[in-house]
C-alpha positions as CSV (number, residue, x, y, z in Angstrom):
1,M,15.3,16.5,-30.4
2,K,14.6,13.9,-27.6
3,N,15.8,10.2,-28.7
4,A,14.3,6.8,-27.7
5,G,16.0,5.9,-24.8
6,E,17.1,9.4,-23.1
7,I,15.5,12.2,-21.6
8,L,16.5,16.0,-22.2
9,L,17.0,17.8,-18.9
10,A,19.2,20.6,-19.7
11,K,20.6,22.8,-22.3
12,G,24.0,24.5,-22.8
13,K,25.9,24.4,-26.2
14,N,24.1,21.2,-26.5
15,E,21.3,19.2,-25.2
16,L,22.3,17.2,-22.2
17,S,20.0,13.9,-21.3
18,I,20.4,11.4,-19.2
19,L,20.5,7.7,-21.0
20,T,17.8,5.7,-19.4
21,H,19.9,2.6,-19.4
22,M,22.0,4.7,-17.6
23,A,19.9,6.6,-15.1
24,N,20.5,3.6,-12.3
25,R,23.9,4.5,-12.0
26,H,22.9,6.9,-9.4
27,G,23.1,10.5,-9.5
28,L,23.8,14.1,-7.4
29,I,21.8,17.2,-7.1
30,A,24.0,19.7,-5.3
31,G,23.8,23.4,-4.9
32,A,23.5,26.1,-2.1
33,T,20.2,27.0,-0.8
34,G,17.9,29.3,-3.5
35,T,20.0,28.0,-6.1
36,G,17.4,25.4,-7.8
37,K,17.8,22.1,-6.5
38,T,14.0,21.6,-5.9
39,V,13.0,22.3,-9.3
40,T,15.6,20.4,-10.7
41,L,14.4,17.3,-8.7
42,R,10.7,18.2,-9.6
43,V,11.9,17.8,-13.4
44,M,13.8,15.0,-13.0
45,A,10.9,13.3,-11.3
46,E,8.4,14.4,-14.1
47,H,10.8,13.2,-17.1
48,F,10.9,9.8,-15.1
49,S,7.4,9.6,-14.9
50,E,6.9,10.3,-18.2
51,I,8.7,7.5,-19.3
52,G,6.9,5.0,-16.9
53,V,9.8,5.1,-14.2
54,P,8.2,5.4,-10.4
55,V,9.7,7.9,-8.4
56,F,9.7,8.3,-4.6
57,M,11.0,11.5,-3.0
58,A,10.8,13.5,0.5
59,D,8.9,16.6,0.1
60,V,11.1,18.7,3.0
61,K,9.6,21.9,2.5
62,G,6.3,21.0,1.5
63,D,6.1,22.7,-1.9
64,L,6.0,19.7,-4.3
65,G,2.7,18.9,-4.2
66,G,1.9,20.8,-7.2
67,I,3.2,18.1,-9.1
68,A,-0.1,16.5,-9.6
69,T,-1.7,19.3,-11.6
70,A,-0.6,21.2,-14.9
71,G,1.7,24.1,-14.6
72,G,1.0,27.5,-16.4
73,D,0.8,30.0,-13.5
74,N,4.8,30.8,-13.3
75,V,6.1,34.3,-15.5
76,K,9.5,32.4,-15.0
77,V,8.9,29.2,-16.2
78,K,7.2,30.9,-19.3
79,E,10.4,32.9,-19.8
80,R,12.6,29.7,-19.6
81,V,10.5,28.0,-22.2
82,Q,11.2,30.7,-24.5
83,Q,14.9,31.0,-23.6
84,L,15.7,27.4,-24.5
85,G,13.1,27.5,-27.7
86,L,11.1,24.5,-26.4
87,G,8.3,24.6,-29.2
88,D,6.7,21.6,-27.9
89,F,6.6,22.3,-24.6
90,S,3.2,21.5,-22.9
91,Y,2.2,22.0,-19.3
92,S,1.0,18.6,-17.7
93,G,0.3,17.3,-14.1
94,F,1.5,13.8,-13.2
95,P,0.0,11.0,-11.4
96,V,1.0,11.6,-7.4
97,I,0.6,8.9,-4.2
98,F,1.0,11.2,-1.2
99,W,2.4,9.5,2.1
100,D,3.0,10.8,5.5
101,V,4.3,9.1,8.9
102,F,2.0,10.9,10.7
103,G,-1.1,10.0,8.9
104,Q,-2.1,13.8,8.1
105,I,-1.7,14.5,4.7
106,G,-0.6,11.3,3.0
107,H,-1.4,7.7,3.5
108,P,0.8,6.4,6.8
109,V,3.9,4.8,6.5
110,R,4.9,2.1,8.9
111,T,7.7,-0.5,9.5
112,T,7.8,-2.8,12.2
113,I,10.4,-2.7,14.7
114,S,11.2,-6.2,13.3
115,E,12.1,-4.9,10.0
116,M,14.0,-2.1,11.0
117,G,16.2,-4.1,12.9
118,P,18.6,-3.4,15.9
119,L,21.1,-1.8,13.8
120,L,18.9,1.1,12.4
121,L,17.0,1.3,15.5
122,S,20.1,1.9,17.6
123,R,20.7,5.3,15.0
124,I,17.6,6.7,15.3
125,L,17.8,5.9,19.1
126,N,21.5,7.7,19.2
127,L,23.1,4.7,21.0
128,N,26.4,4.2,21.9
129,D,27.9,1.0,20.9
130,I,27.5,-1.1,24.0
131,Q,24.3,0.5,24.2
132,S,23.8,-1.0,20.4
133,G,25.4,-4.6,21.3
134,V,22.6,-4.5,24.5
135,L,19.8,-3.8,21.9
136,S,21.3,-6.8,19.4
137,L,21.2,-9.2,22.2
138,I,17.6,-8.1,23.1
139,F,16.4,-8.7,19.5
140,K,17.9,-12.3,19.9
141,I,16.2,-12.9,23.0
142,A,12.8,-12.0,21.3
143,D,13.8,-14.3,18.5
144,D,14.7,-17.6,20.8
145,N,11.4,-16.6,22.6
146,G,9.2,-16.6,19.5
147,L,8.0,-12.8,20.4
148,L,7.0,-10.6,17.4
149,L,8.3,-6.9,17.7
150,L,6.0,-4.8,15.6
151,D,5.5,-1.6,17.7
152,L,7.3,0.3,20.2
153,K,5.8,-1.2,23.0
154,D,6.7,-4.5,21.9
155,L,10.1,-3.2,22.1
156,R,9.7,-1.5,25.3
157,S,8.2,-4.8,26.6
158,I,11.0,-7.2,25.7
159,V,13.7,-4.4,26.7
160,Q,12.3,-4.3,30.5
161,F,11.8,-8.0,30.4
162,A,15.1,-8.4,29.5
163,G,16.4,-5.9,32.2
164,E,14.5,-7.7,35.0
165,N,16.1,-11.1,33.9
166,A,19.4,-10.3,33.2
167,S,21.5,-12.2,35.3
168,Q,19.7,-15.5,34.0
169,F,20.6,-14.3,30.5
170,T,23.9,-13.6,30.6
171,T,25.1,-17.1,30.3
172,E,23.6,-17.8,26.8
173,Y,23.8,-14.2,25.6
174,G,26.3,-12.2,27.1
175,N,26.1,-9.2,29.8
176,I,23.1,-6.8,29.7
177,S,23.9,-3.9,31.9
178,T,21.5,-2.1,34.0
179,A,22.7,1.3,32.8
180,S,22.4,0.0,29.0
181,I,18.8,-1.0,29.5
182,G,18.2,2.3,31.0
183,A,19.6,4.3,28.0
184,I,17.5,2.3,25.7
185,Q,14.3,3.1,27.7
186,R,14.9,6.6,28.0
187,N,15.6,7.0,24.3
188,L,12.6,5.0,23.6
189,L,10.4,7.3,25.6
190,A,12.0,10.4,24.1
191,L,11.5,8.7,20.2
192,D,7.9,7.9,21.3
193,E,7.5,11.7,22.3
194,Q,8.7,12.9,18.7
195,G,5.7,10.8,17.4
196,G,8.3,7.4,16.5
197,D,4.6,5.2,17.9
198,R,3.5,6.7,14.5
199,L,6.2,4.9,12.6
200,F,6.1,1.3,13.8
201,G,3.0,-1.3,13.3
202,E,0.9,-2.6,10.9
203,P,0.1,-2.5,7.9
204,A,3.8,-2.2,7.2
205,L,4.5,-0.2,3.8
206,N,4.5,-2.8,1.0
207,L,7.2,-1.4,-1.2
208,S,5.6,-2.8,-4.3
209,D,2.8,-0.4,-3.7
210,I,5.6,2.8,-4.3
211,M,6.8,1.1,-8.0
212,Q,2.8,1.5,-9.8
213,T,2.5,2.9,-13.1
214,D,-1.3,4.5,-13.9
215,A,-3.4,3.6,-16.7
216,S,-1.5,5.5,-19.4
217,G,1.7,4.0,-18.3
218,K,3.2,6.9,-16.3
219,G,5.0,6.0,-13.4
220,F,3.4,7.0,-10.0
221,I,5.7,9.8,-8.1
222,N,5.4,9.0,-4.5
223,I,6.2,12.3,-2.1
224,L,6.7,11.5,1.4
225,A,5.7,14.6,3.4
226,A,8.7,15.4,5.3
227,D,8.3,18.8,6.9
228,K,7.3,17.6,9.6
229,L,9.4,14.5,10.2
230,I,12.8,16.4,9.3
231,Q,12.5,18.1,12.5
232,S,13.8,14.5,13.8
233,P,16.7,14.0,11.3
234,R,17.5,10.8,12.8
235,V,14.2,9.2,11.9
236,Y,14.2,10.8,8.8
237,A,17.2,9.7,7.5
238,T,17.0,6.4,9.0
239,L,13.3,5.6,7.5
240,L,14.9,6.5,4.0
241,L,17.7,4.3,4.8
242,W,15.5,1.3,5.8
243,M,13.6,1.4,2.3
244,L,16.4,1.5,0.2
245,S,17.6,-1.5,2.3
246,E,14.4,-3.0,1.7
247,L,14.2,-2.3,-1.8
248,F,17.8,-4.3,-2.3
249,E,16.7,-7.4,-0.1
250,Q,13.2,-7.6,-1.5
251,L,14.0,-7.1,-5.5
252,P,15.6,-9.7,-7.8
253,E,19.1,-9.2,-9.6
254,V,17.9,-7.7,-12.9
255,G,21.2,-6.9,-14.7
256,D,21.2,-3.7,-17.2
257,L,17.6,-3.0,-18.1
258,P,16.6,-0.4,-20.6
259,K,15.2,2.1,-17.7
260,P,15.3,1.7,-14.1
261,K,12.4,0.1,-11.9
262,L,12.2,2.9,-9.8
263,V,14.3,6.3,-9.2
264,F,14.8,7.0,-5.7
265,F,15.2,10.8,-4.3
266,F,17.1,11.3,-1.3
267,D,16.9,14.7,-0.2
268,E,19.1,16.3,2.6
269,A,21.6,13.3,2.0
270,H,24.2,14.8,4.4
271,L,21.6,13.5,7.6
272,L,22.5,10.0,6.3
273,F,26.1,10.7,7.5
274,D,26.0,13.0,10.3
275,D,27.5,11.1,13.4
276,T,26.9,7.9,11.7
277,P,28.9,5.1,12.8
278,K,31.5,3.6,10.7
279,V,29.9,0.0,10.4
280,L,26.8,1.8,9.3
281,V,28.0,3.9,6.7
282,D,30.0,0.9,5.3
283,K,27.0,-0.9,5.1
284,I,25.0,2.0,3.0
285,E,27.8,2.3,0.7
286,Q,27.2,-1.3,0.2
287,V,23.9,-1.0,-0.7
288,V,24.4,1.7,-3.1
289,R,26.7,0.3,-5.1
290,L,24.8,-2.8,-5.3
291,I,21.3,-2.0,-5.4
292,R,21.5,-0.7,-9.2
293,S,21.9,-4.6,-10.1
294,K,18.3,-4.7,-8.5
295,G,17.2,-1.8,-11.4
296,I,17.2,1.2,-8.7
297,G,18.7,4.5,-9.4
298,V,19.5,6.9,-6.1
299,Y,19.8,10.3,-6.7
300,F,21.4,12.5,-3.5
301,I,20.6,15.8,-3.1
302,T,22.4,18.2,-1.0
303,Q,24.4,21.4,-0.8
304,N,28.0,20.5,-1.2
305,P,29.0,17.1,-2.8
306,L,31.8,16.8,0.0
307,D,28.7,16.4,2.2
308,L,28.8,12.7,1.3
309,P,31.2,10.1,1.6
310,E,34.0,9.7,-0.9
311,M,32.9,6.1,-1.8
312,I,29.2,7.1,-2.2
313,L,30.1,10.3,-4.6
314,G,32.2,8.4,-7.0
315,Q,29.2,5.8,-7.7
316,L,27.1,8.8,-8.5
317,G,27.6,9.0,-12.3
318,N,24.9,11.7,-13.5
319,R,25.2,14.8,-12.0
320,V,23.8,18.6,-11.6
321,Q,26.0,20.9,-9.7
322,H,23.9,24.3,-9.1
323,A,26.0,27.4,-7.8
324,L,28.2,27.1,-4.5
325,R,29.3,30.2,-2.4
326,A,32.4,30.8,-1.5
327,F,32.6,33.7,1.4
328,T,35.3,32.2,3.4
329,A,38.5,30.3,3.0
330,K,36.7,27.3,4.0
331,D,34.0,27.8,1.5
332,Q,36.6,28.4,-1.3
333,K,38.3,25.4,-0.6
334,A,34.8,23.0,-0.5
335,V,34.3,25.0,-3.9
336,K,37.6,23.8,-5.5
337,A,37.1,20.1,-4.4
338,A,33.6,20.1,-5.4
339,A,34.7,21.7,-9.2
340,E,37.3,19.0,-9.1
341,T,35.2,15.9,-9.0
342,F,34.2,16.5,-12.5
343,R,35.2,15.5,-15.9
344,Q,37.1,18.8,-17.2
345,N,36.2,20.9,-20.0
346,P,39.0,22.7,-21.9
347,D,36.5,25.3,-22.8
348,L,35.1,25.9,-18.9
349,D,36.7,27.2,-16.1
350,T,34.9,24.8,-14.1
351,L,36.3,26.6,-10.8
352,R,35.0,30.2,-11.7
353,V,31.8,29.2,-13.2
354,I,30.6,27.6,-10.2
355,T,30.4,30.4,-8.3
356,E,28.8,32.3,-10.9
357,L,25.8,30.2,-12.0
358,G,22.3,31.7,-11.9
359,V,19.2,30.2,-10.3
360,G,18.5,27.2,-12.4
361,E,21.8,27.3,-14.2
362,A,24.3,24.4,-13.3
363,L,27.1,22.3,-14.1
364,V,26.1,19.4,-15.7
365,S,27.5,15.7,-16.8
366,F,26.1,12.6,-17.4
367,L,26.8,9.4,-18.1
368,D,27.7,8.2,-21.9
369,G,26.5,5.2,-23.4
370,R,30.0,3.2,-22.4
371,G,29.2,4.3,-18.9
372,S,32.0,7.2,-18.7
373,P,30.9,10.8,-17.5
374,S,30.5,13.1,-20.4
375,V,32.7,16.8,-20.1
376,V,30.9,18.9,-17.5
377,E,29.2,21.8,-19.5
378,R,27.5,24.9,-18.3
379,A,23.4,24.7,-18.9
380,L,20.3,25.7,-18.0
381,I,17.8,23.2,-16.5
382,F,14.5,22.6,-18.4
383,P,11.4,24.1,-16.9
384,P,9.1,21.9,-15.1
385,K,5.3,21.2,-16.9
386,S,3.6,20.8,-13.3
387,R,2.5,23.8,-10.8
388,L,4.9,25.6,-8.6
389,L,2.7,26.4,-6.3
390,P,1.7,23.8,-3.7
391,L,-1.7,22.0,-3.7
392,E,-4.5,23.5,-1.8
393,P,-5.7,21.1,1.3
394,Q,-8.6,20.3,-0.3
395,E,-7.1,19.0,-3.7
396,R,-4.7,17.1,-1.6
397,S,-7.7,15.5,0.2
398,R,-9.6,14.8,-2.9
399,I,-6.3,13.2,-4.3
400,M,-5.8,10.8,-1.6
401,Q,-9.4,9.8,-1.5
402,Q,-9.1,8.8,-5.1
403,S,-6.2,6.6,-4.7
404,L,-6.0,3.1,-5.3
405,L,-4.8,2.5,-1.9
406,A,-7.1,4.9,0.4
407,G,-8.4,3.4,3.0
408,H,-5.8,0.4,3.3
409,Y,-2.8,2.1,5.4
410,E,-5.1,4.3,7.1
411,Q,-6.9,0.8,9.1
412,A,-3.8,0.2,11.8
413,V,-3.7,-3.6,12.9
414,D,-2.7,-4.5,16.6
415,R,-2.3,-8.5,16.5
416,E,-0.8,-10.1,19.3
417,S,3.0,-9.3,19.7
418,A,5.5,-9.2,22.5
419,Y,3.7,-6.8,24.6
420,E,0.6,-8.8,24.8
421,K,2.0,-12.1,25.4
422,L,4.5,-10.6,28.4
423,K,1.5,-9.1,30.0
424,E,-0.6,-12.0,29.2
425,R,2.5,-14.1,30.9
426,A,3.1,-11.7,33.8
427,E,-1.0,-11.5,34.4
428,Q,-1.0,-15.7,34.8
429,Q,2.2,-15.5,37.1
430,K,0.6,-13.2,39.8
431,V,-2.1,-15.5,39.7
432,Q,-0.4,-18.5,40.2
433,Q,1.8,-16.8,42.6
434,P,2.4,-19.0,46.0
435,T,1.3,-17.6,49.3
436,T,4.0,-16.6,51.5
437,V,4.5,-16.1,55.2
438,P,4.6,-12.5,56.0
439,G,8.3,-11.3,56.1
440,T,9.8,-13.7,53.2
441,R,10.2,-12.8,49.7
442,V,9.7,-16.0,48.1
443,G,7.1,-14.6,45.7
444,Q,8.8,-12.2,44.7
445,K,12.0,-14.2,44.1
446,N,10.5,-16.8,42.1
447,Q,8.4,-14.6,40.1
448,G,10.8,-13.1,37.5
449,K,11.9,-17.1,37.3
450,S,8.5,-18.0,36.5
451,L,7.9,-15.6,34.1
452,F,11.3,-16.5,32.3
453,E,10.5,-20.0,32.0
454,A,7.3,-19.2,30.8
455,V,8.6,-17.3,28.1
456,A,11.2,-19.6,27.2
457,K,9.1,-22.9,26.9
458,S,7.1,-21.3,24.4
459,A,10.5,-21.3,22.0
460,A,10.3,-24.7,21.0
461,H,6.8,-24.4,19.3
462,A,7.3,-20.8,18.0
463,I,11.0,-20.8,16.7
464,G,9.7,-23.8,14.4
465,S,6.1,-21.9,13.5
466,Q,5.4,-19.4,10.6
467,I,5.6,-16.4,13.0
468,G,9.4,-17.7,14.3
469,R,10.4,-17.6,10.9
470,Q,8.9,-14.2,10.5
471,I,10.9,-12.6,13.4
472,I,14.5,-13.5,11.4
473,R,15.8,-10.7,10.4
474,G,19.2,-9.3,9.0
475,V,19.4,-5.5,9.6
476,L,20.4,-4.2,5.9
477,G,19.2,-7.8,5.0
478,S,21.6,-10.0,3.1
479,I,24.3,-7.6,3.5
480,L,24.7,-8.7,7.5
481,G,23.8,-12.3,6.5
482,G,20.0,-13.4,7.1
483,R,16.6,-12.0,5.9
484,K,13.0,-12.7,7.4
485,K,10.9,-14.9,5.2
């Protein structure tokens, strides 16, 4: 039977539970394709919701929507209930909020260019170190000149402005090369064509909106539609990383809580570390290590534990390992390494069992009351209470219409920012451009200078203002020293 302060998730020789006060010590769900990772994710989300813990997860396959309605439609689920002797099992739906960067099958998810910051944007734009450095300088120029960067057209405008006036910025900010400006502009265009313009703008996501409970006290399960977003893996991974870093920056220290304030599932976690610069990997490791003190539990989902850096893997105390395949010598080496990450059970041949596990069966090790990993056990994962089949479009629409957030994020706002200010000043400069004698270039020569001076003069007013303070940002927040106010 389940005791207070724990959630039953699996059963082998013993019933295996995650202790709720250890749930913010992070976790891992791993296994080959088709071994049951998604169902384990669903079952965990349901149990956290039941004890009043909000959940965020990405739906990379498009099949998690059924969690909003009660199950009872799947024969294998019924068989698992009987197999485990779950006499008190009952089907149930759970409160859900749907999100979608593209705003088609969920509330739009947006952030601003300023909130994302140059380091994460460099990751999305696939910039090299030199180009990333130039992008950081451009952000500094925007800060110093009181120019809000909210959406892609703001960023394109300030990049163009910095490029056209590069020689005048060199002394104060450093070299801004034409090649780097060109690379940033090309990659911004590519991002725009991939739908990146939908990601940036206002109203930006208020993270308190994903940390809600319903009237009965159940935690909302926030589901981000990612089957389309995952086609741009850098955008997908960086968006989720931005959310984690914002949670870290915005939430207060709370120490050890009886249960987490939020559980964040990071599916396809290997994408977070593919071709990622070391400086960013280091910051990710810091966020994961420190965010548990804010009451946030992070659970990574991937095929093999070795997809994650050792420093990250070492922080994941609650583990569910589904079957791995060993078809090649390389596979066998990976399987052995994965087996060795567990606290060994003298009664269990972990290396052999890890390749023999059936669907929905796993090697399980959760943290005990002292924070130490329990010995690994072979177990069956509990069945989900919600419907495995995806929602019909009309069912999903009805849930979205009944959402407390309905209509809020759907109304895009485009307030005055860098694009509008630079455009206005350029037009004013054209009007004020002096008449020149045919054959001379006085007007062209003074045009960039006049615009530069006009922008610079605004800095004294903007930097001391509330808008100026809002622009200041630290990428991954206080970890890099700085945070917008």
